[in-house]
PQR file with spaces between the fields and no chain letter, atoms N, CA, C, O and H, PARSE charges and radii, in Angstrom:
ATOM       1  N    MET     1     -11.350    4.695   -8.627 -0.4000 1.5000
ATOM       2  CA   MET     1     -11.493    3.796   -7.507 -0.0000 2.0000
ATOM       3  C    MET     1     -10.713    4.358   -6.319  0.5500 1.7000
ATOM       4  O    MET     1      -9.552    4.741   -6.467 -0.5500 1.4000
ATOM       5  N    SER     2     -11.338    4.410   -5.149 -0.4000 1.5000
ATOM       6  CA   SER     2     -10.639    4.921   -3.972 -0.0000 2.0000
ATOM       7  C    SER     2      -9.824    3.806   -3.314  0.5500 1.7000
ATOM       8  O    SER     2     -10.139    2.626   -3.464 -0.5500 1.4000
ATOM       9  H    SER     2     -12.280    4.099   -5.029  0.4000 1.0000
ATOM      10  N    PRO     3      -8.773    4.192   -2.584 -0.5600 1.5000
ATOM      11  CA   PRO     3      -7.920    3.185   -1.964  0.2800 2.0000
ATOM      12  C    PRO     3      -8.664    2.408   -0.889  0.5500 1.7000
ATOM      13  O    PRO     3      -9.589    2.920   -0.259 -0.5500 1.4000
ATOM      14  N    ALA     4      -8.247    1.172   -0.693 -0.4000 1.5000
ATOM      15  CA   ALA     4      -8.854    0.325    0.328 -0.0000 2.0000
ATOM      16  C    ALA     4      -8.483    0.846    1.713  0.5500 1.7000
ATOM      17  O    ALA     4      -7.373    1.331    1.929 -0.5500 1.4000
ATOM      18  H    ALA     4      -7.495    0.756   -1.205  0.4000 1.0000
ATOM      19  N    LYS     5      -9.411    0.741    2.631 -0.4000 1.5000
ATOM      20  CA   LYS     5      -9.166    1.177    4.009 -0.0000 2.0000
ATOM      21  C    LYS     5      -9.041   -0.086    4.867  0.5500 1.7000
ATOM      22  O    LYS     5     -10.032   -0.760    5.150 -0.5500 1.4000
ATOM      23  H    LYS     5     -10.314    0.346    2.455  0.4000 1.0000
ATOM      24  N    HIS     6      -7.823   -0.388    5.270 -0.4000 1.5000
ATOM      25  CA   HIS     6      -7.591   -1.607    6.031 -0.0000 2.0000
ATOM      26  C    HIS     6      -7.326   -1.337    7.501  0.5500 1.7000
ATOM      27  O    HIS     6      -7.551   -2.211    8.339 -0.5500 1.4000
ATOM      28  H    HIS     6      -7.018    0.159    5.040  0.4000 1.0000
ATOM      29  N    ALA     7      -6.861   -0.169    7.821 -0.4000 1.5000
ATOM      30  CA   ALA     7      -6.438    0.123    9.175 -0.0000 2.0000
ATOM      31  C    ALA     7      -7.541    0.791    9.975  0.5500 1.7000
ATOM      32  O    ALA     7      -8.596    1.151    9.454 -0.5500 1.4000
ATOM      33  H    ALA     7      -6.678    0.541    7.141  0.4000 1.0000
ATOM      34  N    LYS     8      -7.258    0.941   11.257 -0.4000 1.5000
ATOM      35  CA   LYS     8      -8.209    1.630   12.134 -0.0000 2.0000
ATOM      36  C    LYS     8      -8.315    3.094   11.724  0.5500 1.7000
ATOM      37  O    LYS     8      -7.360    3.664   11.197 -0.5500 1.4000
ATOM      38  H    LYS     8      -6.401    0.647   11.681  0.4000 1.0000
ATOM      39  N    PRO     9      -9.459    3.696   11.961 -0.5600 1.5000
ATOM      40  CA   PRO     9      -9.626    5.113   11.642  0.2800 2.0000
ATOM      41  C    PRO     9      -8.710    5.973   12.516  0.5500 1.7000
ATOM      42  O    PRO     9      -8.286    5.555   13.594 -0.5500 1.4000
ATOM      43  N    TRP    10      -8.418    7.166   12.037 -0.4000 1.5000
ATOM      44  CA   TRP    10      -7.593    8.111   12.791 -0.0000 2.0000
ATOM      45  C    TRP    10      -8.463    8.821   13.814  0.5500 1.7000
ATOM      46  O    TRP    10      -9.478    9.421   13.462 -0.5500 1.4000
ATOM      47  H    TRP    10      -8.762    7.505   11.162  0.4000 1.0000
ATOM      48  N    SER    11      -8.071    8.755   15.071 -0.4000 1.5000
ATOM      49  CA   SER    11      -8.783    9.481   16.118 -0.0000 2.0000
ATOM      50  C    SER    11      -8.273   10.925   16.162  0.5500 1.7000
ATOM      51  O    SER    11      -7.241   11.243   15.572 -0.5500 1.4000
ATOM      52  H    SER    11      -7.246    8.268   15.357  0.4000 1.0000
ATOM      53  N    LYS    12      -9.001   11.789   16.859 -0.4000 1.5000
ATOM      54  CA   LYS    12      -8.550   13.171   17.031 -0.0000 2.0000
ATOM      55  C    LYS    12      -7.209   13.195   17.758  0.5500 1.7000
ATOM      56  O    LYS    12      -6.349   14.019   17.448 -0.5500 1.4000
ATOM      57  H    LYS    12      -9.840   11.531   17.338  0.4000 1.0000
ATOM      58  N    ASP    13      -7.029   12.296   18.723 -0.4000 1.5000
ATOM      59  CA   ASP    13      -5.768   12.228   19.468 -0.0000 2.0000
ATOM      60  C    ASP    13      -4.609   11.799   18.564  0.5500 1.7000
ATOM      61  O    ASP    13      -3.499   12.318   18.684 -0.5500 1.4000
ATOM      62  H    ASP    13      -7.728   11.627   18.975  0.4000 1.0000
ATOM      63  N    ASP    14      -4.872   10.847   17.656 -0.4000 1.5000
ATOM      64  CA   ASP    14      -3.831   10.405   16.712 -0.0000 2.0000
ATOM      65  C    ASP    14      -3.392   11.555   15.817  0.5500 1.7000
ATOM      66  O    ASP    14      -2.199   11.759   15.595 -0.5500 1.4000
ATOM      67  H    ASP    14      -5.773   10.425   17.559  0.4000 1.0000
ATOM      68  N    VAL    15      -4.363   12.306   15.305 -0.4000 1.5000
ATOM      69  CA   VAL    15      -4.060   13.433   14.420 -0.0000 2.0000
ATOM      70  C    VAL    15      -3.287   14.506   15.190  0.5500 1.7000
ATOM      71  O    VAL    15      -2.334   15.087   14.671 -0.5500 1.4000
ATOM      72  H    VAL    15      -5.333   12.140   15.485  0.4000 1.0000
ATOM      73  N    ALA    16      -3.702   14.761   16.420 -0.4000 1.5000
ATOM      74  CA   ALA    16      -3.007   15.754   17.247 -0.0000 2.0000
ATOM      75  C    ALA    16      -1.560   15.334   17.492  0.5500 1.7000
ATOM      76  O    ALA    16      -0.652   16.163   17.434 -0.5500 1.4000
ATOM      77  H    ALA    16      -4.477   14.289   16.842  0.4000 1.0000
ATOM      78  N    MET    17      -1.345   14.045   17.767 -0.4000 1.5000
ATOM      79  CA   MET    17       0.015   13.549   17.996 -0.0000 2.0000
ATOM      80  C    MET    17       0.835   13.631   16.712  0.5500 1.7000
ATOM      81  O    MET    17       2.016   13.974   16.757 -0.5500 1.4000
ATOM      82  H    MET    17      -2.083   13.372   17.814  0.4000 1.0000
ATOM      83  N    LEU    18       0.229   13.321   15.575 -0.4000 1.5000
ATOM      84  CA   LEU    18       0.920   13.426   14.291 -0.0000 2.0000
ATOM      85  C    LEU    18       1.392   14.865   14.072  0.5500 1.7000
ATOM      86  O    LEU    18       2.542   15.091   13.697 -0.5500 1.4000
ATOM      87  H    LEU    18      -0.730   13.042   15.538  0.4000 1.0000
ATOM      88  N    LYS    19       0.515   15.826   14.302 -0.4000 1.5000
ATOM      89  CA   LYS    19       0.872   17.236   14.131 -0.0000 2.0000
ATOM      90  C    LYS    19       1.982   17.644   15.092  0.5500 1.7000
ATOM      91  O    LYS    19       2.908   18.360   14.710 -0.5500 1.4000
ATOM      92  H    LYS    19      -0.420   15.643   14.607  0.4000 1.0000
ATOM      93  N    LYS    20       1.890   17.192   16.334 -0.4000 1.5000
ATOM      94  CA   LYS    20       2.892   17.531   17.339 -0.0000 2.0000
ATOM      95  C    LYS    20       4.265   16.984   16.949  0.5500 1.7000
ATOM      96  O    LYS    20       5.270   17.693   17.018 -0.5500 1.4000
ATOM      97  H    LYS    20       1.138   16.610   16.645  0.4000 1.0000
ATOM      98  N    LEU    21       4.294   15.717   16.540 -0.4000 1.5000
ATOM      99  CA   LEU    21       5.567   15.087   16.170 -0.0000 2.0000
ATOM     100  C    LEU    21       6.135   15.708   14.896  0.5500 1.7000
ATOM     101  O    LEU    21       7.350   15.861   14.770 -0.5500 1.4000
ATOM     102  H    LEU    21       3.479   15.141   16.484  0.4000 1.0000
ATOM     103  N    TYR    22       5.266   16.067   13.952 -0.4000 1.5000
ATOM     104  CA   TYR    22       5.719   16.751   12.737 -0.0000 2.0000
ATOM     105  C    TYR    22       6.369   18.078   13.103  0.5500 1.7000
ATOM     106  O    TYR    22       7.410   18.447   12.559 -0.5500 1.4000
ATOM     107  H    TYR    22       4.279   15.944   14.055  0.4000 1.0000
ATOM     108  N    GLY    23       5.741   18.784   14.029 -0.4000 1.5000
ATOM     109  CA   GLY    23       6.272   20.069   14.476 -0.0000 2.0000
ATOM     110  C    GLY    23       7.651   19.945   15.104  0.5500 1.7000
ATOM     111  O    GLY    23       8.462   20.868   15.036 -0.5500 1.4000
ATOM     112  H    GLY    23       4.896   18.484   14.470  0.4000 1.0000
ATOM     113  N    LYS    24       7.907   18.791   15.718 -0.4000 1.5000
ATOM     114  CA   LYS    24       9.212   18.534   16.332 -0.0000 2.0000
ATOM     115  C    LYS    24      10.205   17.945   15.336  0.5500 1.7000
ATOM     116  O    LYS    24      11.341   17.631   15.690 -0.5500 1.4000
ATOM     117  H    LYS    24       7.248   18.041   15.773  0.4000 1.0000
ATOM     118  N    LYS    25       9.768   17.801   14.094 -0.4000 1.5000
ATOM     119  CA   LYS    25      10.593   17.257   13.004 -0.0000 2.0000
ATOM     120  C    LYS    25      11.049   15.819   13.262  0.5500 1.7000
ATOM     121  O    LYS    25      12.164   15.437   12.907 -0.5500 1.4000
ATOM     122  H    LYS    25       8.845   18.056   13.806  0.4000 1.0000
ATOM     123  N    VAL    26      10.169   15.029   13.885 -0.4000 1.5000
ATOM     124  CA   VAL    26      10.431   13.605   14.102 -0.0000 2.0000
ATOM     125  C    VAL    26      10.276   12.900   12.752  0.5500 1.7000
ATOM     126  O    VAL    26       9.356   13.208   11.994 -0.5500 1.4000
ATOM     127  H    VAL    26       9.263   15.339   14.173  0.4000 1.0000
ATOM     128  N    VAL    27      11.164   11.963   12.453 -0.4000 1.5000
ATOM     129  CA   VAL    27      11.116   11.269   11.156 -0.0000 2.0000
ATOM     130  C    VAL    27       9.892   10.352   11.083  0.5500 1.7000
ATOM     131  O    VAL    27       9.398    9.872   12.103 -0.5500 1.4000
ATOM     132  H    VAL    27      11.911   11.712   13.069  0.4000 1.0000
ATOM     133  N    HIS    28       9.421   10.125    9.875 -0.4000 1.5000
ATOM     134  CA   HIS    28       8.208    9.328    9.649 -0.0000 2.0000
ATOM     135  C    HIS    28       8.290    7.956   10.301  0.5500 1.7000
ATOM     136  O    HIS    28       7.316    7.489   10.891 -0.5500 1.4000
ATOM     137  H    HIS    28       9.822   10.515    9.046  0.4000 1.0000
ATOM     138  N    ARG    29       9.433    7.314   10.201 -0.4000 1.5000
ATOM     139  CA   ARG    29       9.610    5.971   10.764 -0.0000 2.0000
ATOM     140  C    ARG    29       9.303    5.975   12.266  0.5500 1.7000
ATOM     141  O    ARG    29       8.632    5.074   12.769 -0.5500 1.4000
ATOM     142  H    ARG    29      10.225    7.694    9.722  0.4000 1.0000
ATOM     143  N    ASP    30       9.791    6.980   12.968 -0.4000 1.5000
ATOM     144  CA   ASP    30       9.576    7.058   14.412 -0.0000 2.0000
ATOM     145  C    ASP    30       8.135    7.439   14.756  0.5500 1.7000
ATOM     146  O    ASP    30       7.580    6.963   15.746 -0.5500 1.4000
ATOM     147  H    ASP    30      10.336    7.712   12.559  0.4000 1.0000
ATOM     148  N    ILE    31       7.539    8.292   13.935 -0.4000 1.5000
ATOM     149  CA   ILE    31       6.125    8.637   14.137 -0.0000 2.0000
ATOM     150  C    ILE    31       5.277    7.379   13.952  0.5500 1.7000
ATOM     151  O    ILE    31       4.362    7.120   14.733 -0.5500 1.4000
ATOM     152  H    ILE    31       7.990    8.678   13.131  0.4000 1.0000
ATOM     153  N    ALA    32       5.583    6.607   12.923 -0.4000 1.5000
ATOM     154  CA   ALA    32       4.845    5.379   12.635 -0.0000 2.0000
ATOM     155  C    ALA    32       4.922    4.410   13.817  0.5500 1.7000
ATOM     156  O    ALA    32       3.913    3.822   14.205 -0.5500 1.4000
ATOM     157  H    ALA    32       6.326    6.817   12.288  0.4000 1.0000
ATOM     158  N    LYS    33       6.097    4.247   14.379 -0.4000 1.5000
ATOM     159  CA   LYS    33       6.248    3.350   15.536 -0.0000 2.0000
ATOM     160  C    LYS    33       5.408    3.838   16.706  0.5500 1.7000
ATOM     161  O    LYS    33       4.722    3.051   17.359 -0.5500 1.4000
ATOM     162  H    LYS    33       6.917    4.724   14.063  0.4000 1.0000
ATOM     163  N    GLN    34       5.463    5.128   16.966 -0.4000 1.5000
ATOM     164  CA   GLN    34       4.754    5.694   18.107 -0.0000 2.0000
ATOM     165  C    GLN    34       3.232    5.561   17.965  0.5500 1.7000
ATOM     166  O    GLN    34       2.528    5.303   18.941 -0.5500 1.4000
ATOM     167  H    GLN    34       6.019    5.767   16.436  0.4000 1.0000
ATOM     168  N    LEU    35       2.740    5.742   16.740 -0.4000 1.5000
ATOM     169  CA   LEU    35       1.298    5.679   16.500 -0.0000 2.0000
ATOM     170  C    LEU    35       0.836    4.282   16.073  0.5500 1.7000
ATOM     171  O    LEU    35      -0.350    4.067   15.821 -0.5500 1.4000
ATOM     172  H    LEU    35       3.312    5.952   15.947  0.4000 1.0000
ATOM     173  N    LYS    36       1.774    3.338   15.995 -0.4000 1.5000
ATOM     174  CA   LYS    36       1.478    1.954   15.583 -0.0000 2.0000
ATOM     175  C    LYS    36       0.779    1.913   14.226  0.5500 1.7000
ATOM     176  O    LYS    36      -0.259    1.275   14.045 -0.5500 1.4000
ATOM     177  H    LYS    36       2.737    3.513   16.200  0.4000 1.0000
ATOM     178  N    ARG    37       1.402    2.630   13.274 -0.4000 1.5000
ATOM     179  CA   ARG    37       0.904    2.687   11.896 -0.0000 2.0000
ATOM     180  C    ARG    37       2.084    2.529   10.947  0.5500 1.7000
ATOM     181  O    ARG    37       3.241    2.557   11.367 -0.5500 1.4000
ATOM     182  H    ARG    37       2.245    3.147   13.421  0.4000 1.0000
ATOM     183  N    THR    38       1.783    2.364    9.677 -0.4000 1.5000
ATOM     184  CA   THR    38       2.855    2.238    8.693 -0.0000 2.0000
ATOM     185  C    THR    38       3.374    3.619    8.310  0.5500 1.7000
ATOM     186  O    THR    38       2.699    4.628    8.514 -0.5500 1.4000
ATOM     187  H    THR    38       0.843    2.340    9.336  0.4000 1.0000
ATOM     188  N    VAL    39       4.570    3.649    7.758 -0.4000 1.5000
ATOM     189  CA   VAL    39       5.136    4.902    7.260 -0.0000 2.0000
ATOM     190  C    VAL    39       4.222    5.472    6.173  0.5500 1.7000
ATOM     191  O    VAL    39       4.001    6.682    6.114 -0.5500 1.4000
ATOM     192  H    VAL    39       5.118    2.830    7.592  0.4000 1.0000
ATOM     193  N    GLY    40       3.703    4.611    5.332 -0.4000 1.5000
ATOM     194  CA   GLY    40       2.786    5.050    4.279 -0.0000 2.0000
ATOM     195  C    GLY    40       1.541    5.716    4.840  0.5500 1.7000
ATOM     196  O    GLY    40       1.067    6.712    4.294 -0.5500 1.4000
ATOM     197  H    GLY    40       3.883    3.629    5.380  0.4000 1.0000
ATOM     198  N    ALA    41       1.009    5.171    5.927 -0.4000 1.5000
ATOM     199  CA   ALA    41      -0.174    5.757    6.562 -0.0000 2.0000
ATOM     200  C    ALA    41       0.151    7.142    7.116  0.5500 1.7000
ATOM     201  O    ALA    41      -0.662    8.061    7.018 -0.5500 1.4000
ATOM     202  H    ALA    41       1.395    4.362    6.371  0.4000 1.0000
ATOM     203  N    ILE    42       1.330    7.286    7.691 -0.4000 1.5000
ATOM     204  CA   ILE    42       1.760    8.574    8.240 -0.0000 2.0000
ATOM     205  C    ILE    42       1.874    9.600    7.118  0.5500 1.7000
ATOM     206  O    ILE    42       1.367   10.716    7.234 -0.5500 1.4000
ATOM     207  H    ILE    42       1.990    6.539    7.771  0.4000 1.0000
ATOM     208  N    GLU    43       2.537    9.221    6.041 -0.4000 1.5000
ATOM     209  CA   GLU    43       2.726   10.143    4.914 -0.0000 2.0000
ATOM     210  C    GLU    43       1.391   10.516    4.280  0.5500 1.7000
ATOM     211  O    GLU    43       1.169   11.672    3.920 -0.5500 1.4000
ATOM     212  H    GLU    43       2.949    8.314    5.946  0.4000 1.0000
ATOM     213  N    SER    44       0.505    9.535    4.145 -0.4000 1.5000
ATOM     214  CA   SER    44      -0.795    9.775    3.531 -0.0000 2.0000
ATOM     215  C    SER    44      -1.638   10.729    4.378  0.5500 1.7000
ATOM     216  O    SER    44      -2.241   11.664    3.851 -0.5500 1.4000
ATOM     217  H    SER    44       0.685    8.596    4.437  0.4000 1.0000
ATOM     218  N    LYS    45      -1.680   10.493    5.685 -0.4000 1.5000
ATOM     219  CA   LYS    45      -2.477   11.348    6.562 -0.0000 2.0000
ATOM     220  C    LYS    45      -1.884   12.756    6.631  0.5500 1.7000
ATOM     221  O    LYS    45      -2.623   13.740    6.636 -0.5500 1.4000
ATOM     222  H    LYS    45      -1.191    9.734    6.114  0.4000 1.0000
ATOM     223  N    ALA    46      -0.579   12.853    6.682 -0.4000 1.5000
ATOM     224  CA   ALA    46       0.069   14.166    6.720 -0.0000 2.0000
ATOM     225  C    ALA    46      -0.293   14.974    5.479  0.5500 1.7000
ATOM     226  O    ALA    46      -0.594   16.165    5.568 -0.5500 1.4000
ATOM     227  H    ALA    46       0.021   12.054    6.677  0.4000 1.0000
ATOM     228  N    LYS    47      -0.262   14.314    4.319 -0.4000 1.5000
ATOM     229  CA   LYS    47      -0.622   14.988    3.079 -0.0000 2.0000
ATOM     230  C    LYS    47      -2.098   15.389    3.100  0.5500 1.7000
ATOM     231  O    LYS    47      -2.460   16.487    2.675 -0.5500 1.4000
ATOM     232  H    LYS    47      -0.018   13.347    4.247  0.4000 1.0000
ATOM     233  N    GLU    48      -2.931   14.500    3.591 -0.4000 1.5000
ATOM     234  CA   GLU    48      -4.379   14.757    3.651 -0.0000 2.0000
ATOM     235  C    GLU    48      -4.718   15.976    4.489  0.5500 1.7000
ATOM     236  O    GLU    48      -5.623   16.736    4.148 -0.5500 1.4000
ATOM     237  H    GLU    48      -2.638   13.609    3.936  0.4000 1.0000
ATOM     238  N    ILE    49      -3.987   16.168    5.597 -0.4000 1.5000
ATOM     239  CA   ILE    49      -4.290   17.291    6.482 -0.0000 2.0000
ATOM     240  C    ILE    49      -3.394   18.501    6.236  0.5500 1.7000
ATOM     241  O    ILE    49      -3.473   19.502    6.947 -0.5500 1.4000
ATOM     242  H    ILE    49      -3.251   15.550    5.874  0.4000 1.0000
ATOM     243  N    GLY    50      -2.540   18.394    5.216 -0.4000 1.5000
ATOM     244  CA   GLY    50      -1.759   19.548    4.779 -0.0000 2.0000
ATOM     245  C    GLY    50      -0.528   19.878    5.601  0.5500 1.7000
ATOM     246  O    GLY    50      -0.146   21.044    5.709 -0.5500 1.4000
ATOM     247  H    GLY    50      -2.476   17.581    4.638  0.4000 1.0000
ATOM     248  N    ILE    51       0.093   18.867    6.180 -0.4000 1.5000
ATOM     249  CA   ILE    51       1.305   19.131    6.965 -0.0000 2.0000
ATOM     250  C    ILE    51       2.543   18.467    6.369  0.5500 1.7000
ATOM     251  O    ILE    51       3.498   18.165    7.085 -0.5500 1.4000
ATOM     252  H    ILE    51      -0.217   17.921    6.093  0.4000 1.0000
ATOM     253  N    THR    52       2.523   18.246    5.086 -0.4000 1.5000
ATOM     254  CA   THR    52       3.670   17.602    4.446 -0.0000 2.0000
ATOM     255  C    THR    52       4.902   18.478    4.513  0.5500 1.7000
ATOM     256  O    THR    52       4.824   19.703    4.422 -0.5500 1.4000
ATOM     257  H    THR    52       1.747   18.491    4.504  0.4000 1.0000
ATOM     258  N    ALA    53       6.018   17.838    4.670 -0.4000 1.5000
ATOM     259  CA   ALA    53       7.327   18.512    4.677 -0.0000 2.0000
ATOM     260  C    ALA    53       8.360   17.475    4.308  0.5500 1.7000
ATOM     261  O    ALA    53       8.170   16.282    4.543 -0.5500 1.4000
ATOM     262  H    ALA    53       6.081   16.842    4.744  0.4000 1.0000
ATOM     263  N    LYS    54       9.461   17.935    3.727 -0.4000 1.5000
ATOM     264  CA   LYS    54      10.536   17.003    3.390 -0.0000 2.0000
ATOM     265  C    LYS    54      11.148   16.457    4.663  0.5500 1.7000
ATOM     266  O    LYS    54      11.385   17.192    5.621 -0.5500 1.4000
ATOM     267  H    LYS    54       9.616   18.905    3.536  0.4000 1.0000
ATOM     268  N    ARG    55      11.397   15.173    4.662 -0.4000 1.5000
ATOM     269  CA   ARG    55      11.999   14.487    5.817 -0.0000 2.0000
ATOM     270  C    ARG    55      13.291   13.860    5.410  0.5500 1.7000
ATOM     271  O    ARG    55      13.959   13.233    6.232 -0.5500 1.4000
ATOM     272  H    ARG    55      11.204   14.575    3.884  0.4000 1.0000
């Protein structure tokens, strides 16, 4: 069973901002606030696009 999708889809701009903030080593909590998403959503998307790193 795949996970439920409750939130808005990720736009290209959202993904670009996620990558940019990851590159600056911004913590997940702050990325989540900036993108108006949960920390879990940030971690999940980062893993999905292959930019995971220890925070």
